[in-house]
TORKE-910365 format. One record per atom (N, C-alpha, C): residue number from 1; atom name; x negated, y negated, z negated. Coordinates in pm, 1 decimal, always signed. Layout:
<nodes>
<node NUM, "CA", <X, Y, Z>>
...
</nodes>
This chain:
<nodes>
<node 1, "N", <+360.0, +430.8, +398.7>>
<node 1, "CA", <+472.4, +488.2, +459.4>>
<node 1, "C", <+572.3, +591.5, +325.6>>
<node 2, "N", <+658.7, +525.6, +316.0>>
<node 2, "CA", <+768.5, +568.7, +189.0>>
<node 2, "C", <+802.8, +693.3, +166.4>>
<node 3, "N", <+748.3, +788.7, +332.3>>
<node 3, "CA", <+794.1, +898.4, +310.2>>
<node 3, "C", <+690.4, +1013.6, +285.0>>
<node 4, "N", <+553.2, +915.0, +240.5>>
<node 4, "CA", <+451.5, +1015.7, +224.0>>
<node 4, "C", <+401.4, +1085.9, +118.0>>
<node 5, "N", <+352.8, +1217.9, +92.1>>
<node 5, "CA", <+370.9, +1286.0, +16.3>>
<node 5, "C", <+295.4, +1188.8, -143.6>>
<node 6, "N", <+203.1, +1110.3, -92.3>>
<node 6, "CA", <+129.5, +1021.8, -203.9>>
<node 6, "C", <+197.1, +923.2, -263.9>>
<node 7, "N", <+267.6, +867.0, -139.8>>
<node 7, "CA", <+409.2, +755.7, -189.1>>
<node 7, "C", <+482.7, +827.4, -334.9>>
<node 8, "N", <+549.3, +933.1, -265.0>>
<node 8, "CA", <+602.5, +993.0, -362.4>>
<node 8, "C", <+606.4, +1042.2, -468.4>>
<node 9, "N", <+483.9, +1089.5, -483.3>>
<node 9, "CA", <+427.2, +1120.9, -582.3>>
<node 9, "C", <+354.1, +1034.8, -697.0>>
<node 10, "N", <+328.6, +958.0, -666.7>>
<node 10, "CA", <+209.1, +845.5, -746.7>>
<node 10, "C", <+308.7, +661.0, -733.8>>
<node 11, "N", <+436.3, +703.1, -672.3>>
<node 11, "CA", <+547.8, +571.7, -661.8>>
<node 11, "C", <+442.7, +435.3, -618.6>>
<node 12, "N", <+338.3, +470.8, -535.6>>
<node 12, "CA", <+268.5, +343.9, -511.8>>
<node 12, "C", <+276.0, +305.5, -363.6>>
<node 13, "N", <+265.3, +178.5, -290.7>>
<node 13, "CA", <+275.7, +199.7, -185.0>>
<node 13, "C", <+184.5, +83.4, -135.9>>
<node 14, "N", <+46.1, +90.9, -80.3>>
<node 14, "CA", <-49.5, +12.0, -24.5>>
<node 14, "C", <-28.7, -84.8, +60.1>>
<node 15, "N", <-57.5, -190.1, +101.5>>
<node 15, "CA", <-65.2, -261.4, +221.5>>
<node 15, "C", <-202.2, -315.6, +244.2>>
<node 16, "N", <-274.4, -294.0, +375.2>>
<node 16, "CA", <-409.2, -338.7, +357.8>>
<node 16, "C", <-385.0, -493.5, +342.9>>
<node 17, "N", <-492.2, -554.1, +322.4>>
<node 17, "CA", <-483.6, -736.9, +348.3>>
<node 17, "C", <-494.0, -752.5, +473.5>>
<node 18, "N", <-575.1, -696.9, +562.7>>
<node 18, "CA", <-570.9, -765.7, +694.2>>
<node 18, "C", <-411.3, -777.3, +729.2>>
<node 19, "N", <-339.9, -724.6, +698.9>>
<node 19, "CA", <-195.2, -719.2, +723.0>>
<node 19, "C", <-143.1, -857.9, +662.3>>
<node 20, "N", <-168.4, -868.4, +540.3>>
<node 20, "CA", <-130.3, -972.9, +473.4>>
<node 20, "C", <-180.9, -1144.0, +511.1>>
<node 21, "N", <-277.8, -1143.5, +550.6>>
<node 21, "CA", <-360.2, -1275.7, +570.4>>
<node 21, "C", <-300.4, -1308.9, +706.2>>
<node 22, "N", <-217.2, -1235.6, +784.4>>
<node 22, "CA", <-190.6, -1310.8, +928.2>>
<node 22, "C", <-68.9, -1337.0, +945.9>>
<node 23, "N", <+30.1, -1322.8, +1007.9>>
<node 23, "CA", <+168.2, -1372.5, +1072.9>>
<node 23, "C", <+187.6, -1247.5, +1052.6>>
<node 24, "N", <+357.3, -1246.2, +991.8>>
<node 24, "CA", <+407.8, -1358.3, +953.7>>
<node 24, "C", <+391.7, -1394.2, +795.0>>
<node 25, "N", <+293.3, -1339.9, +747.7>>
<node 25, "CA", <+277.5, -1316.1, +618.6>>
<node 25, "C", <+154.4, -1448.4, +562.1>>
<node 26, "N", <+56.4, -1465.8, +635.4>>
<node 26, "CA", <-28.7, -1562.3, +635.1>>
<node 26, "C", <-76.2, -1606.4, +463.2>>
<node 27, "N", <-111.7, -1509.2, +412.7>>
<node 27, "CA", <-119.8, -1530.4, +274.6>>
<node 27, "C", <-231.3, -1575.5, +268.5>>
<node 28, "N", <-324.8, -1666.3, +186.2>>
<node 28, "CA", <-456.7, -1714.9, +125.6>>
<node 28, "C", <-519.3, -1677.0, +38.1>>
<node 29, "N", <-646.5, -1712.6, +20.8>>
<node 29, "CA", <-723.2, -1657.6, -73.2>>
<node 29, "C", <-672.3, -1732.1, -254.2>>
<node 30, "N", <-657.3, -1640.1, -353.9>>
<node 30, "CA", <-571.3, -1646.9, -453.5>>
<node 30, "C", <-430.1, -1662.2, -460.0>>
<node 31, "N", <-345.4, -1689.0, -325.5>>
<node 31, "CA", <-240.6, -1671.1, -345.0>>
<node 31, "C", <-162.5, -1532.7, -398.7>>
<node 32, "N", <-61.8, -1541.8, -483.1>>
<node 32, "CA", <+7.5, -1479.3, -534.5>>
<node 32, "C", <+95.4, -1368.2, -426.0>>
<node 33, "N", <+83.0, -1249.1, -430.8>>
<node 33, "CA", <+132.5, -1153.0, -345.8>>
<node 33, "C", <+273.6, -1095.7, -433.2>>
<node 34, "N", <+420.7, -1168.5, -354.9>>
<node 34, "CA", <+544.3, -1109.0, -454.1>>
<node 34, "C", <+601.4, -1013.3, -349.0>>
<node 35, "N", <+663.2, -919.0, -419.3>>
<node 35, "CA", <+754.5, -813.9, -327.8>>
<node 35, "C", <+883.2, -780.5, -346.4>>
<node 36, "N", <+983.2, -755.7, -277.9>>
<node 36, "CA", <+1098.9, -691.2, -307.9>>
<node 36, "C", <+1129.0, -513.5, -261.8>>
<node 37, "N", <+1149.9, -500.5, -342.2>>
<node 37, "CA", <+1192.0, -329.7, -308.4>>
<node 37, "C", <+1297.9, -250.0, -290.1>>
<node 38, "N", <+1341.0, -192.8, -194.0>>
<node 38, "CA", <+1468.6, -87.7, -155.2>>
<node 38, "C", <+1379.2, +26.9, -144.1>>
<node 39, "N", <+1486.9, +148.5, -237.5>>
<node 39, "CA", <+1442.3, +276.9, -234.8>>
<node 39, "C", <+1548.9, +334.1, -135.4>>
<node 40, "N", <+1505.0, +438.1, -60.6>>
<node 40, "CA", <+1594.8, +484.3, +42.4>>
<node 40, "C", <+1571.2, +664.9, -31.7>>
<node 41, "N", <+1701.9, +705.3, -27.3>>
<node 41, "CA", <+1704.3, +855.5, -35.6>>
<node 41, "C", <+1821.7, +918.4, -18.8>>
<node 42, "N", <+1826.7, +1050.3, -44.6>>
<node 42, "CA", <+1969.8, +1159.5, +12.4>>
<node 42, "C", <+2112.2, +1050.4, +19.0>>
<node 43, "N", <+2112.6, +981.4, -84.4>>
<node 43, "CA", <+2229.1, +928.8, -119.9>>
<node 43, "C", <+2259.9, +777.1, -30.5>>
<node 44, "N", <+2150.9, +724.7, -13.1>>
<node 44, "CA", <+2118.4, +580.5, +88.9>>
<node 44, "C", <+2025.6, +492.0, +41.8>>
<node 45, "N", <+2027.1, +380.3, +44.4>>
<node 45, "CA", <+1981.6, +292.6, -12.1>>
<node 45, "C", <+2036.4, +213.6, -128.4>>
<node 46, "N", <+1902.8, +183.3, -200.8>>
<node 46, "CA", <+1934.7, +118.0, -325.9>>
<node 46, "C", <+1967.4, -22.0, -277.3>>
<node 47, "N", <+2042.2, -91.9, -401.5>>
<node 47, "CA", <+2042.0, -272.5, -377.3>>
<node 47, "C", <+1871.0, -282.7, -385.0>>
<node 48, "N", <+1847.0, -446.7, -310.6>>
<node 48, "CA", <+1735.1, -456.2, -308.7>>
<node 48, "C", <+1677.2, -521.3, -465.0>>
<node 49, "N", <+1540.4, -540.2, -484.5>>
<node 49, "CA", <+1545.2, -570.6, -664.7>>
<node 49, "C", <+1474.9, -721.5, -664.2>>
<node 50, "N", <+1445.4, -759.1, -783.6>>
<node 50, "CA", <+1433.8, -858.9, -802.6>>
<node 50, "C", <+1300.5, -911.1, -713.3>>
<node 51, "N", <+1263.3, -986.2, -686.9>>
<node 51, "CA", <+1105.3, -1030.1, -643.0>>
<node 51, "C", <+1017.9, -1025.0, -780.0>>
<node 52, "N", <+903.3, -964.3, -802.0>>
<node 52, "CA", <+839.0, -921.8, -885.7>>
<node 52, "C", <+694.9, -963.0, -804.4>>
<node 53, "N", <+566.2, -1021.1, -859.3>>
<node 53, "CA", <+440.6, -1049.0, -821.2>>
<node 53, "C", <+329.2, -927.5, -880.5>>
<node 54, "N", <+277.5, -860.7, -790.7>>
<node 54, "CA", <+156.9, -746.2, -787.9>>
<node 54, "C", <+34.7, -776.8, -822.5>>
<node 55, "N", <-12.1, -912.7, -766.9>>
<node 55, "CA", <-135.7, -931.1, -781.7>>
<node 55, "C", <-165.1, -1051.1, -678.4>>
<node 56, "N", <-313.2, -1076.7, -690.8>>
<node 56, "CA", <-376.9, -1205.5, -581.5>>
<node 56, "C", <-432.9, -1131.7, -485.6>>
<node 57, "N", <-416.4, -1229.0, -356.6>>
<node 57, "CA", <-496.8, -1228.3, -265.5>>
<node 57, "C", <-688.4, -1217.0, -283.2>>
<node 58, "N", <-758.2, -1137.5, -287.4>>
<node 58, "CA", <-886.1, -1120.5, -337.5>>
<node 58, "C", <-966.6, -1069.2, -236.3>>
<node 59, "N", <-1047.9, -1144.4, -206.6>>
<node 59, "CA", <-1178.3, -1084.9, -91.8>>
<node 59, "C", <-1300.3, -1054.2, -185.1>>
<node 60, "N", <-1328.2, -920.6, -156.9>>
<node 60, "CA", <-1475.3, -906.9, -204.0>>
<node 60, "C", <-1595.8, -893.1, -73.8>>
<node 61, "N", <-1669.2, -996.2, -154.5>>
<node 61, "CA", <-1800.6, -992.7, -27.1>>
<node 61, "C", <-1871.7, -900.9, -26.3>>
<node 62, "N", <-1969.5, -911.9, +79.1>>
<node 62, "CA", <-2069.8, -824.5, +88.6>>
<node 62, "C", <-2186.8, -869.0, +6.8>>
<node 63, "N", <-2272.2, -760.1, -10.9>>
<node 63, "CA", <-2371.1, -779.7, -114.2>>
<node 63, "C", <-2468.6, -886.2, -29.7>>
<node 64, "N", <-2525.0, -931.6, -131.9>>
<node 64, "CA", <-2629.0, -1064.4, -77.4>>
<node 64, "C", <-2752.4, -984.2, -7.3>>
<node 65, "N", <-2800.5, -1065.0, +82.6>>
<node 65, "CA", <-2934.1, -1026.9, +144.0>>
<node 65, "C", <-3042.5, -1105.4, +160.5>>
<node 66, "N", <-3176.2, -1032.3, +173.9>>
<node 66, "CA", <-3313.7, -1130.1, +164.0>>
<node 66, "C", <-3316.8, -1244.0, +58.8>>
<node 67, "N", <-3308.3, -1144.0, -73.8>>
<node 67, "CA", <-3286.3, -1229.2, -191.4>>
<node 67, "C", <-3448.5, -1229.4, -226.7>>
</nodes>
């Protein structure tokens, strides 16, 4: 959430993979994640940023069992 102290201090917004791999986004493994940003403050909204890529959809597998 953009109003949380963590987001404001660290300028980071995390989105769970569970959100990105289902509709309406439906991203797949190794697909690039692109985002556009709008900042909102006391003075209003900023213009929307250019699209930028911030990573790839990656899954971390469970540890192997019965080796």
